PyMOL Python script that loads the backbone (N, CA, C, O; Angstrom):
from pymol import cmd

cmd.read_pdbstr("""\
ATOM      1  N   UNK A   1      93.944 123.106 138.723  1.00  0.00           N
ATOM      2  CA  UNK A   1      94.560 123.681 137.550  1.00  0.00           C
ATOM      3  C   UNK A   1      93.446 124.233 136.663  1.00  0.00           C
ATOM      4  O   UNK A   1      92.497 123.521 136.333  1.00  0.00           O
ATOM      5  N   UNK A   2      93.565 125.490 136.283  1.00  0.00           N
ATOM      6  CA  UNK A   2      92.532 126.099 135.446  1.00  0.00           C
ATOM      7  C   UNK A   2      92.724 125.713 133.980  1.00  0.00           C
ATOM      8  O   UNK A   2      93.693 125.047 133.614  1.00  0.00           O
ATOM      9  N   UNK A   3      91.790 126.144 133.167  1.00  0.00           N
ATOM     10  CA  UNK A   3      91.767 125.758 131.761  1.00  0.00           C
ATOM     11  C   UNK A   3      93.005 126.254 131.008  1.00  0.00           C
ATOM     12  O   UNK A   3      93.542 125.540 130.161  1.00  0.00           O
ATOM     13  N   UNK A   4      93.454 127.464 131.310  1.00  0.00           N
ATOM     14  CA  UNK A   4      94.636 128.015 130.635  1.00  0.00           C
ATOM     15  C   UNK A   4      95.887 127.212 130.976  1.00  0.00           C
ATOM     16  O   UNK A   4      96.712 126.940 130.103  1.00  0.00           O
ATOM     17  N   UNK A   5      96.027 126.836 132.234  1.00  0.00           N
ATOM     18  CA  UNK A   5      97.180 126.029 132.650  1.00  0.00           C
ATOM     19  C   UNK A   5      97.128 124.637 132.025  1.00  0.00           C
ATOM     20  O   UNK A   5      98.163 124.076 131.666  1.00  0.00           O
ATOM     21  N   UNK A   6      95.935 124.088 131.898  1.00  0.00           N
ATOM     22  CA  UNK A   6      95.790 122.781 131.260  1.00  0.00           C
ATOM     23  C   UNK A   6      96.248 122.830 129.805  1.00  0.00           C
ATOM     24  O   UNK A   6      96.907 121.909 129.323  1.00  0.00           O
ATOM     25  N   UNK A   7      95.895 123.906 129.113  1.00  0.00           N
ATOM     26  CA  UNK A   7      96.309 124.061 127.718  1.00  0.00           C
ATOM     27  C   UNK A   7      97.826 124.193 127.608  1.00  0.00           C
ATOM     28  O   UNK A   7      98.435 123.607 126.713  1.00  0.00           O
ATOM     29  N   UNK A   8      98.436 124.954 128.506  1.00  0.00           N
ATOM     30  CA  UNK A   8      99.891 125.105 128.495  1.00  0.00           C
ATOM     31  C   UNK A   8     100.578 123.777 128.806  1.00  0.00           C
ATOM     32  O   UNK A   8     101.566 123.408 128.171  1.00  0.00           O
ATOM     33  N   UNK A   9     100.040 123.074 129.789  1.00  0.00           N
ATOM     34  CA  UNK A   9     100.585 121.772 130.170  1.00  0.00           C
ATOM     35  C   UNK A   9     100.538 120.809 128.976  1.00  0.00           C
ATOM     36  O   UNK A   9     101.529 120.153 128.656  1.00  0.00           O
ATOM     37  N   UNK A  10      99.387 120.738 128.334  1.00  0.00           N
ATOM     38  CA  UNK A  10      99.219 119.825 127.207  1.00  0.00           C
ATOM     39  C   UNK A  10     100.111 120.239 126.039  1.00  0.00           C
ATOM     40  O   UNK A  10     100.667 119.379 125.356  1.00  0.00           O
ATOM     41  N   UNK A  11     100.255 121.536 125.803  1.00  0.00           N
ATOM     42  CA  UNK A  11     101.097 122.017 124.716  1.00  0.00           C
ATOM     43  C   UNK A  11     102.561 121.621 124.954  1.00  0.00           C
ATOM     44  O   UNK A  11     103.242 121.192 124.023  1.00  0.00           O
ATOM     45  N   UNK A  12     103.042 121.758 126.176  1.00  0.00           N
ATOM     46  CA  UNK A  12     104.410 121.354 126.488  1.00  0.00           C
ATOM     47  C   UNK A  12     104.583 119.848 126.372  1.00  0.00           C
ATOM     48  O   UNK A  12     105.615 119.369 125.900  1.00  0.00           O
ATOM     49  N   UNK A  13     103.579 119.109 126.800  1.00  0.00           N
ATOM     50  CA  UNK A  13     103.620 117.655 126.685  1.00  0.00           C
ATOM     51  C   UNK A  13     103.725 117.249 125.210  1.00  0.00           C
ATOM     52  O   UNK A  13     104.531 116.386 124.863  1.00  0.00           O
ATOM     53  N   UNK A  14     102.933 117.851 124.362  1.00  0.00           N
ATOM     54  CA  UNK A  14     102.981 117.537 122.932  1.00  0.00           C
ATOM     55  C   UNK A  14     104.322 117.940 122.312  1.00  0.00           C
ATOM     56  O   UNK A  14     104.820 117.258 121.416  1.00  0.00           O
ATOM     57  N   UNK A  15     104.902 119.038 122.783  1.00  0.00           N
ATOM     58  CA  UNK A  15     106.216 119.454 122.295  1.00  0.00           C
ATOM     59  C   UNK A  15     107.260 118.404 122.640  1.00  0.00           C
ATOM     60  O   UNK A  15     108.079 118.043 121.794  1.00  0.00           O
ATOM     61  N   UNK A  16     107.240 117.906 123.881  1.00  0.00           N
ATOM     62  CA  UNK A  16     108.164 116.856 124.291  1.00  0.00           C
ATOM     63  C   UNK A  16     107.981 115.604 123.435  1.00  0.00           C
ATOM     64  O   UNK A  16     108.953 115.006 122.975  1.00  0.00           O
ATOM     65  N   UNK A  17     106.725 115.217 123.229  1.00  0.00           N
ATOM     66  CA  UNK A  17     106.453 114.038 122.420  1.00  0.00           C
ATOM     67  C   UNK A  17     106.962 114.197 120.990  1.00  0.00           C
ATOM     68  O   UNK A  17     107.556 113.273 120.435  1.00  0.00           O
ATOM     69  N   UNK A  18     106.733 115.356 120.397  1.00  0.00           N
ATOM     70  CA  UNK A  18     107.174 115.592 119.023  1.00  0.00           C
ATOM     71  C   UNK A  18     108.700 115.519 118.911  1.00  0.00           C
ATOM     72  O   UNK A  18     109.228 114.930 117.968  1.00  0.00           O
ATOM     73  N   UNK A  19     109.392 116.106 119.858  1.00  0.00           N
ATOM     74  CA  UNK A  19     110.856 116.086 119.832  1.00  0.00           C
ATOM     75  C   UNK A  19     111.377 114.664 120.007  1.00  0.00           C
ATOM     76  O   UNK A  19     112.236 114.221 119.244  1.00  0.00           O
ATOM     77  N   UNK A  20     110.868 113.950 120.998  1.00  0.00           N
ATOM     78  CA  UNK A  20     111.358 112.599 121.276  1.00  0.00           C
ATOM     79  C   UNK A  20     111.006 111.628 120.156  1.00  0.00           C
ATOM     80  O   UNK A  20     111.822 110.776 119.804  1.00  0.00           O
ATOM     81  N   UNK A  21     109.826 111.737 119.599  1.00  0.00           N
ATOM     82  CA  UNK A  21     109.460 110.865 118.487  1.00  0.00           C
ATOM     83  C   UNK A  21     110.267 111.196 117.231  1.00  0.00           C
ATOM     84  O   UNK A  21     110.563 110.306 116.434  1.00  0.00           O
ATOM     85  N   UNK A  22     110.618 112.455 117.052  1.00  0.00           N
ATOM     86  CA  UNK A  22     111.472 112.834 115.921  1.00  0.00           C
ATOM     87  C   UNK A  22     112.860 112.228 116.055  1.00  0.00           C
ATOM     88  O   UNK A  22     113.441 111.770 115.071  1.00  0.00           O
ATOM     89  N   UNK A  23     113.385 112.225 117.263  1.00  0.00           N
ATOM     90  CA  UNK A  23     114.695 111.594 117.501  1.00  0.00           C
ATOM     91  C   UNK A  23     114.610 110.100 117.214  1.00  0.00           C
ATOM     92  O   UNK A  23     115.492 109.539 116.564  1.00  0.00           O
ATOM     93  N   UNK A  24     113.551 109.456 117.697  1.00  0.00           N
ATOM     94  CA  UNK A  24     113.408 108.024 117.458  1.00  0.00           C
ATOM     95  C   UNK A  24     113.252 107.736 115.962  1.00  0.00           C
ATOM     96  O   UNK A  24     113.830 106.771 115.460  1.00  0.00           O
ATOM     97  N   UNK A  25     112.489 108.549 115.253  1.00  0.00           N
ATOM     98  CA  UNK A  25     112.326 108.392 113.805  1.00  0.00           C
ATOM     99  C   UNK A  25     113.666 108.536 113.108  1.00  0.00           C
ATOM    100  O   UNK A  25     114.001 107.751 112.221  1.00  0.00           O
ATOM    101  N   UNK A  26     114.432 109.540 113.512  1.00  0.00           N
ATOM    102  CA  UNK A  26     115.742 109.771 112.905  1.00  0.00           C
ATOM    103  C   UNK A  26     116.643 108.551 113.085  1.00  0.00           C
ATOM    104  O   UNK A  26     117.285 108.100 112.136  1.00  0.00           O
ATOM    105  N   UNK A  27     116.687 108.028 114.291  1.00  0.00           N
ATOM    106  CA  UNK A  27     117.565 106.891 114.578  1.00  0.00           C
ATOM    107  C   UNK A  27     117.067 105.614 113.904  1.00  0.00           C
ATOM    108  O   UNK A  27     117.849 104.896 113.280  1.00  0.00           O
ATOM    109  N   UNK A  28     115.782 105.330 114.027  1.00  0.00           N
ATOM    110  CA  UNK A  28     115.279 104.051 113.532  1.00  0.00           C
ATOM    111  C   UNK A  28     115.073 104.029 112.021  1.00  0.00           C
ATOM    112  O   UNK A  28     115.450 103.056 111.367  1.00  0.00           O
ATOM    113  N   UNK A  29     114.487 105.073 111.456  1.00  0.00           N
ATOM    114  CA  UNK A  29     114.169 105.048 110.034  1.00  0.00           C
ATOM    115  C   UNK A  29     115.299 105.624 109.180  1.00  0.00           C
ATOM    116  O   UNK A  29     115.750 104.994 108.224  1.00  0.00           O
ATOM    117  N   UNK A  30     115.745 106.812 109.533  1.00  0.00           N
ATOM    118  CA  UNK A  30     116.758 107.476 108.706  1.00  0.00           C
ATOM    119  C   UNK A  30     118.100 106.748 108.808  1.00  0.00           C
ATOM    120  O   UNK A  30     118.699 106.401 107.790  1.00  0.00           O
ATOM    121  N   UNK A  31     118.573 106.515 110.048  1.00  0.00           N
ATOM    122  CA  UNK A  31     119.868 105.846 110.206  1.00  0.00           C
ATOM    123  C   UNK A  31     119.776 104.356 109.877  1.00  0.00           C
ATOM    124  O   UNK A  31     120.694 103.799 109.274  1.00  0.00           O
ATOM    125  N   UNK A  32     118.693 103.715 110.261  1.00  0.00           N
ATOM    126  CA  UNK A  32     118.561 102.274 110.079  1.00  0.00           C
ATOM    127  C   UNK A  32     118.146 101.838 108.699  1.00  0.00           C
ATOM    128  O   UNK A  32     118.364 100.683 108.333  1.00  0.00           O
ATOM    129  N   UNK A  33     117.543 102.736 107.903  1.00  0.00           N
ATOM    130  CA  UNK A  33     117.056 102.348 106.572  1.00  0.00           C
ATOM    131  C   UNK A  33     117.636 103.237 105.479  1.00  0.00           C
ATOM    132  O   UNK A  33     118.270 102.736 104.550  1.00  0.00           O
ATOM    133  N   UNK A  34     117.430 104.544 105.575  1.00  0.00           N
ATOM    134  CA  UNK A  34     117.818 105.431 104.484  1.00  0.00           C
ATOM    135  C   UNK A  34     119.331 105.628 104.357  1.00  0.00           C
ATOM    136  O   UNK A  34     119.860 105.679 103.247  1.00  0.00           O
ATOM    137  N   UNK A  35     120.016 105.735 105.478  1.00  0.00           N
ATOM    138  CA  UNK A  35     121.459 105.990 105.440  1.00  0.00           C
ATOM    139  C   UNK A  35     122.281 104.752 105.761  1.00  0.00           C
ATOM    140  O   UNK A  35     123.452 104.864 106.121  1.00  0.00           O
ATOM    141  N   UNK A  36     121.686 103.580 105.635  1.00  0.00           N
ATOM    142  CA  UNK A  36     122.367 102.356 106.046  1.00  0.00           C
ATOM    143  C   UNK A  36     123.643 102.122 105.230  1.00  0.00           C
ATOM    144  O   UNK A  36     124.652 101.697 105.792  1.00  0.00           O
ATOM    145  N   UNK A  37     123.624 102.382 103.952  1.00  0.00           N
ATOM    146  CA  UNK A  37     124.812 102.140 103.116  1.00  0.00           C
ATOM    147  C   UNK A  37     125.963 103.054 103.513  1.00  0.00           C
ATOM    148  O   UNK A  37     127.109 102.609 103.581  1.00  0.00           O
ATOM    149  N   UNK A  38     125.675 104.324 103.775  1.00  0.00           N
ATOM    150  CA  UNK A  38     126.722 105.255 104.183  1.00  0.00           C
ATOM    151  C   UNK A  38     127.267 104.894 105.563  1.00  0.00           C
ATOM    152  O   UNK A  38     128.472 104.986 105.798  1.00  0.00           O
ATOM    153  N   UNK A  39     126.388 104.485 106.472  1.00  0.00           N
ATOM    154  CA  UNK A  39     126.811 104.134 107.821  1.00  0.00           C
ATOM    155  C   UNK A  39     127.547 102.798 107.878  1.00  0.00           C
ATOM    156  O   UNK A  39     128.321 102.555 108.804  1.00  0.00           O
ATOM    157  N   UNK A  40     127.311 101.939 106.899  1.00  0.00           N
ATOM    158  CA  UNK A  40     127.985 100.640 106.894  1.00  0.00           C
ATOM    159  C   UNK A  40     129.473 100.761 106.614  1.00  0.00           C
ATOM    160  O   UNK A  40     130.200  99.779 106.764  1.00  0.00           O
ATOM    161  N   UNK A  41     129.947 101.921 106.218  1.00  0.00           N
ATOM    162  CA  UNK A  41     131.384 102.111 106.022  1.00  0.00           C
ATOM    163  C   UNK A  41     132.105 102.260 107.358  1.00  0.00           C
ATOM    164  O   UNK A  41     133.333 102.190 107.406  1.00  0.00           O
ATOM    165  N   UNK A  42     131.359 102.464 108.440  1.00  0.00           N
ATOM    166  CA  UNK A  42     131.912 102.612 109.785  1.00  0.00           C
ATOM    167  C   UNK A  42     131.576 101.341 110.568  1.00  0.00           C
ATOM    168  O   UNK A  42     130.471 100.810 110.453  1.00  0.00           O
ATOM    169  N   UNK A  43     132.529 100.858 111.357  1.00  0.00           N
ATOM    170  CA  UNK A  43     132.251  99.672 112.178  1.00  0.00           C
ATOM    171  C   UNK A  43     132.183 100.047 113.657  1.00  0.00           C
ATOM    172  O   UNK A  43     132.859 100.968 114.116  1.00  0.00           O
ATOM    173  N   UNK A  44     131.359  99.317 114.380  1.00  0.00           N
ATOM    174  CA  UNK A  44     131.195  99.514 115.820  1.00  0.00           C
ATOM    175  C   UNK A  44     131.193  98.138 116.470  1.00  0.00           C
ATOM    176  O   UNK A  44     130.252  97.366 116.285  1.00  0.00           O
ATOM    177  N   UNK A  45     132.220  97.831 117.217  1.00  0.00           N
ATOM    178  CA  UNK A  45     132.318  96.528 117.861  1.00  0.00           C
ATOM    179  C   UNK A  45     132.379  95.378 116.875  1.00  0.00           C
ATOM    180  O   UNK A  45     131.916  94.278 117.175  1.00  0.00           O
ATOM    181  N   UNK A  46     132.940  95.616 115.712  1.00  0.00           N
ATOM    182  CA  UNK A  46     133.046  94.574 114.700  1.00  0.00           C
ATOM    183  C   UNK A  46     131.847  94.486 113.771  1.00  0.00           C
ATOM    184  O   UNK A  46     131.853  93.697 112.826  1.00  0.00           O
ATOM    185  N   UNK A  47     130.828  95.279 114.025  1.00  0.00           N
ATOM    186  CA  UNK A  47     129.638  95.271 113.171  1.00  0.00           C
ATOM    187  C   UNK A  47     129.542  96.573 112.403  1.00  0.00           C
ATOM    188  O   UNK A  47     130.000  97.618 112.867  1.00  0.00           O
ATOM    189  N   UNK A  48     128.951  96.502 111.238  1.00  0.00           N
ATOM    190  CA  UNK A  48     128.738  97.717 110.453  1.00  0.00           C
ATOM    191  C   UNK A  48     127.740  98.604 111.189  1.00  0.00           C
ATOM    192  O   UNK A  48     126.755  98.113 111.741  1.00  0.00           O
ATOM    193  N   UNK A  49     127.995  99.906 111.197  1.00  0.00           N
ATOM    194  CA  UNK A  49     127.183 100.836 111.970  1.00  0.00           C
ATOM    195  C   UNK A  49     125.733 100.877 111.485  1.00  0.00           C
ATOM    196  O   UNK A  49     124.820 100.964 112.306  1.00  0.00           O
ATOM    197  N   UNK A  50     125.503 100.817 110.182  1.00  0.00           N
ATOM    198  CA  UNK A  50     124.134 100.801 109.658  1.00  0.00           C
ATOM    199  C   UNK A  50     123.366  99.586 110.135  1.00  0.00           C
ATOM    200  O   UNK A  50     122.196  99.689 110.504  1.00  0.00           O
ATOM    201  N   UNK A  51     124.018  98.438 110.129  1.00  0.00           N
ATOM    202  CA  UNK A  51     123.407  97.219 110.649  1.00  0.00           C
ATOM    203  C   UNK A  51     123.109  97.373 112.135  1.00  0.00           C
ATOM    204  O   UNK A  51     122.038  96.988 112.604  1.00  0.00           O
ATOM    205  N   UNK A  52     124.067  97.941 112.876  1.00  0.00           N
ATOM    206  CA  UNK A  52     123.875  98.117 114.318  1.00  0.00           C
ATOM    207  C   UNK A  52     122.670  99.000 114.607  1.00  0.00           C
ATOM    208  O   UNK A  52     121.863  98.676 115.478  1.00  0.00           O
ATOM    209  N   UNK A  53     122.537 100.131 113.875  1.00  0.00           N
ATOM    210  CA  UNK A  53     121.382 101.006 114.093  1.00  0.00           C
ATOM    211  C   UNK A  53     120.082 100.281 113.772  1.00  0.00           C
ATOM    212  O   UNK A  53     119.094 100.429 114.491  1.00  0.00           O
ATOM    213  N   UNK A  54     120.078  99.504 112.706  1.00  0.00           N
ATOM    214  CA  UNK A  54     118.854  98.814 112.311  1.00  0.00           C
ATOM    215  C   UNK A  54     118.470  97.733 113.308  1.00  0.00           C
ATOM    216  O   UNK A  54     117.283  97.526 113.557  1.00  0.00           O
ATOM    217  N   UNK A  55     119.449  97.035 113.886  1.00  0.00           N
ATOM    218  CA  UNK A  55     119.157  95.907 114.759  1.00  0.00           C
ATOM    219  C   UNK A  55     119.119  96.254 116.240  1.00  0.00           C
ATOM    220  O   UNK A  55     118.259  95.756 116.967  1.00  0.00           O
ATOM    221  N   UNK A  56     120.030  97.095 116.695  1.00  0.00           N
ATOM    222  CA  UNK A  56     120.160  97.349 118.126  1.00  0.00           C
ATOM    223  C   UNK A  56     119.968  98.818 118.496  1.00  0.00           C
ATOM    224  O   UNK A  56     119.302  99.133 119.482  1.00  0.00           O
ATOM    225  N   UNK A  57     120.544  99.701 117.714  1.00  0.00           N
ATOM    226  CA  UNK A  57     120.576 101.119 118.075  1.00  0.00           C
ATOM    227  C   UNK A  57     119.222 101.740 118.290  1.00  0.00           C
ATOM    228  O   UNK A  57     119.023 102.496 119.241  1.00  0.00           O
ATOM    229  N   UNK A  58     118.281 101.429 117.410  1.00  0.00           N
ATOM    230  CA  UNK A  58     116.952 102.034 117.554  1.00  0.00           C
ATOM    231  C   UNK A  58     116.254 101.548 118.821  1.00  0.00           C
ATOM    232  O   UNK A  58     115.493 102.293 119.439  1.00  0.00           O
ATOM    233  N   UNK A  59     116.512 100.301 119.207  1.00  0.00           N
ATOM    234  CA  UNK A  59     115.912  99.783 120.436  1.00  0.00           C
ATOM    235  C   UNK A  59     116.517 100.475 121.651  1.00  0.00           C
ATOM    236  O   UNK A  59     115.795 100.895 122.555  1.00  0.00           O
ATOM    237  N   UNK A  60     117.852 100.595 121.673  1.00  0.00           N
ATOM    238  CA  UNK A  60     118.520 101.269 122.786  1.00  0.00           C
ATOM    239  C   UNK A  60     118.056 102.714 122.907  1.00  0.00           C
ATOM    240  O   UNK A  60     117.768 103.195 124.003  1.00  0.00           O
ATOM    241  N   UNK A  61     117.986 103.398 121.778  1.00  0.00           N
ATOM    242  CA  UNK A  61     117.559 104.800 121.796  1.00  0.00           C
ATOM    243  C   UNK A  61     116.126 104.904 122.284  1.00  0.00           C
ATOM    244  O   UNK A  61     115.802 105.821 123.039  1.00  0.00           O
ATOM    245  N   UNK A  62     115.259 103.986 121.872  1.00  0.00           N
ATOM    246  CA  UNK A  62     113.867 104.008 122.320  1.00  0.00           C
ATOM    247  C   UNK A  62     113.781 103.866 123.841  1.00  0.00           C
ATOM    248  O   UNK A  62     113.026 104.592 124.487  1.00  0.00           O
ATOM    249  N   UNK A  63     114.541 102.944 124.412  1.00  0.00           N
ATOM    250  CA  UNK A  63     114.528 102.750 125.867  1.00  0.00           C
ATOM    251  C   UNK A  63     115.059 103.995 126.576  1.00  0.00           C
ATOM    252  O   UNK A  63     114.502 104.414 127.591  1.00  0.00           O
ATOM    253  N   UNK A  64     116.123 104.584 126.051  1.00  0.00           N
ATOM    254  CA  UNK A  64     116.661 105.819 126.630  1.00  0.00           C
ATOM    255  C   UNK A  64     115.629 106.939 126.557  1.00  0.00           C
ATOM    256  O   UNK A  64     115.468 107.703 127.509  1.00  0.00           O
ATOM    257  N   UNK A  65     114.930 107.035 125.429  1.00  0.00           N
ATOM    258  CA  UNK A  65     113.913 108.080 125.270  1.00  0.00           C
ATOM    259  C   UNK A  65     112.756 107.900 126.251  1.00  0.00           C
ATOM    260  O   UNK A  65     112.150 108.883 126.679  1.00  0.00           O
ATOM    261  N   UNK A  66     112.449 106.673 126.604  1.00  0.00           N
ATOM    262  CA  UNK A  66     111.406 106.434 127.614  1.00  0.00           C
ATOM    263  C   UNK A  66     111.810 107.068 128.936  1.00  0.00           C
ATOM    264  O   UNK A  66     111.008 107.751 129.574  1.00  0.00           O
ATOM    265  N   UNK A  67     113.055 106.844 129.348  1.00  0.00           N
ATOM    266  CA  UNK A  67     113.525 107.415 130.609  1.00  0.00           C
ATOM    267  C   UNK A  67     113.637 108.943 130.538  1.00  0.00           C
ATOM    268  O   UNK A  67     113.384 109.631 131.526  1.00  0.00           O
ATOM    269  N   UNK A  68     114.012 109.465 129.381  1.00  0.00           N
ATOM    270  CA  UNK A  68     114.050 110.921 129.200  1.00  0.00           C
ATOM    271  C   UNK A  68     112.645 111.495 129.308  1.00  0.00           C
ATOM    272  O   UNK A  68     112.444 112.541 129.926  1.00  0.00           O
ATOM    273  N   UNK A  69     111.664 110.809 128.706  1.00  0.00           N
ATOM    274  CA  UNK A  69     110.275 111.270 128.780  1.00  0.00           C
ATOM    275  C   UNK A  69     109.771 111.255 130.225  1.00  0.00           C
ATOM    276  O   UNK A  69     109.073 112.176 130.651  1.00  0.00           O
ATOM    277  N   UNK A  70     110.123 110.214 130.971  1.00  0.00           N
ATOM    278  CA  UNK A  70     109.721 110.154 132.386  1.00  0.00           C
ATOM    279  C   UNK A  70     110.279 111.345 133.145  1.00  0.00           C
ATOM    280  O   UNK A  70     109.561 111.989 133.911  1.00  0.00           O
ATOM    281  N   UNK A  71     111.555 111.640 132.937  1.00  0.00           N
ATOM    282  CA  UNK A  71     112.187 112.765 133.621  1.00  0.00           C
ATOM    283  C   UNK A  71     111.536 114.088 133.216  1.00  0.00           C
ATOM    284  O   UNK A  71     111.260 114.931 134.069  1.00  0.00           O
ATOM    285  N   UNK A  72     111.291 114.269 131.929  1.00  0.00           N
ATOM    286  CA  UNK A  72     110.656 115.500 131.454  1.00  0.00           C
ATOM    287  C   UNK A  72     109.250 115.665 132.023  1.00  0.00           C
ATOM    288  O   UNK A  72     108.865 116.759 132.437  1.00  0.00           O
ATOM    289  N   UNK A  73     108.487 114.572 132.040  1.00  0.00           N
ATOM    290  CA  UNK A  73     107.116 114.663 132.539  1.00  0.00           C
ATOM    291  C   UNK A  73     107.074 114.885 134.045  1.00  0.00           C
ATOM    292  O   UNK A  73     106.188 115.583 134.539  1.00  0.00           O
ATOM    293  N   UNK A  74     108.009 114.307 134.779  1.00  0.00           N
ATOM    294  CA  UNK A  74     108.057 114.569 136.221  1.00  0.00           C
ATOM    295  C   UNK A  74     108.343 116.040 136.492  1.00  0.00           C
ATOM    296  O   UNK A  74     107.736 116.640 137.379  1.00  0.00           O
ATOM    297  N   UNK A  75     109.262 116.619 135.733  1.00  0.00           N
ATOM    298  CA  UNK A  75     109.551 118.047 135.930  1.00  0.00           C
ATOM    299  C   UNK A  75     108.382 118.913 135.468  1.00  0.00           C
ATOM    300  O   UNK A  75     108.109 119.952 136.069  1.00  0.00           O
ATOM    301  N   UNK A  76     107.690 118.496 134.409  1.00  0.00           N
ATOM    302  CA  UNK A  76     106.521 119.245 133.943  1.00  0.00           C
ATOM    303  C   UNK A  76     105.390 119.163 134.972  1.00  0.00           C
ATOM    304  O   UNK A  76     104.706 120.154 135.227  1.00  0.00           O
ATOM    305  N   UNK A  77     105.200 117.998 135.553  1.00  0.00           N
ATOM    306  CA  UNK A  77     104.175 117.844 136.592  1.00  0.00           C
ATOM    307  C   UNK A  77     104.466 118.737 137.788  1.00  0.00           C
ATOM    308  O   UNK A  77     103.558 119.350 138.348  1.00  0.00           O
ATOM    309  N   UNK A  78     105.720 118.809 138.175  1.00  0.00           N
ATOM    310  CA  UNK A  78     106.079 119.683 139.301  1.00  0.00           C
ATOM    311  C   UNK A  78     105.896 121.140 138.932  1.00  0.00           C
ATOM    312  O   UNK A  78     105.474 121.944 139.763  1.00  0.00           O
ATOM    313  N   UNK A  79     106.206 121.487 137.697  1.00  0.00           N
ATOM    314  CA  UNK A  79     106.066 122.881 137.249  1.00  0.00           C
ATOM    315  C   UNK A  79     104.606 123.323 137.348  1.00  0.00           C
ATOM    316  O   UNK A  79     104.325 124.443 137.772  1.00  0.00           O
ATOM    317  N   UNK A  80     103.685 122.455 136.961  1.00  0.00           N
ATOM    318  CA  UNK A  80     102.255 122.795 136.979  1.00  0.00           C
ATOM    319  C   UNK A  80     101.540 122.273 138.234  1.00  0.00           C
ATOM    320  O   UNK A  80     100.313 122.314 138.319  1.00  0.00           O
ATOM    321  N   UNK A  81     102.315 121.787 139.194  1.00  0.00           N
ATOM    322  CA  UNK A  81     101.790 121.351 140.473  1.00  0.00           C
ATOM    323  C   UNK A  81     100.726 120.260 140.346  1.00  0.00           C
ATOM    324  O   UNK A  81      99.694 120.301 141.017  1.00  0.00           O
ATOM    325  N   UNK A  82     100.993 119.285 139.477  1.00  0.00           N
ATOM    326  CA  UNK A  82     100.087 118.158 139.339  1.00  0.00           C
ATOM    327  C   UNK A  82     100.806 116.840 139.658  1.00  0.00           C
ATOM    328  O   UNK A  82     100.326 115.760 139.317  1.00  0.00           O
ATOM    329  N   UNK A  83     101.951 116.950 140.309  1.00  0.00           N
ATOM    330  CA  UNK A  83     102.694 115.750 140.665  1.00  0.00           C
ATOM    331  C   UNK A  83     102.020 115.026 141.818  1.00  0.00           C
ATOM    332  O   UNK A  83     101.265 115.615 142.593  1.00  0.00           O
ATOM    333  N   UNK A  84     102.308 113.745 141.911  1.00  0.00           N
ATOM    334  CA  UNK A  84     101.670 112.931 142.940  1.00  0.00           C
ATOM    335  C   UNK A  84     102.454 112.956 144.226  1.00  0.00           C
ATOM    336  O   UNK A  84     102.056 112.321 145.203  1.00  0.00           O
TER     337      UNK A  84
END
""", "prot")
cmd.dss("prot")
cmd.show_as("cartoon", "prot")
cmd.util.cbc("prot")
cmd.orient("prot")
């Protein structure tokens, strides 16, 4: 892989990271802390939604984002022919 391809690869990798970390920030900080009072008016499985996001939702979303990142990176590796 030449230098130009390495830069493109890294740029796409950083784009994926920024998007996925923004989603995690939104779920964990915004939904779990800033909007907790508004979300607590909704219940999910008998629990207030704001509480659920603060205690469980951010963890579930983080695990899902890990698998999404794996899938994205595998496709990026194949695109730039650096897959194993």
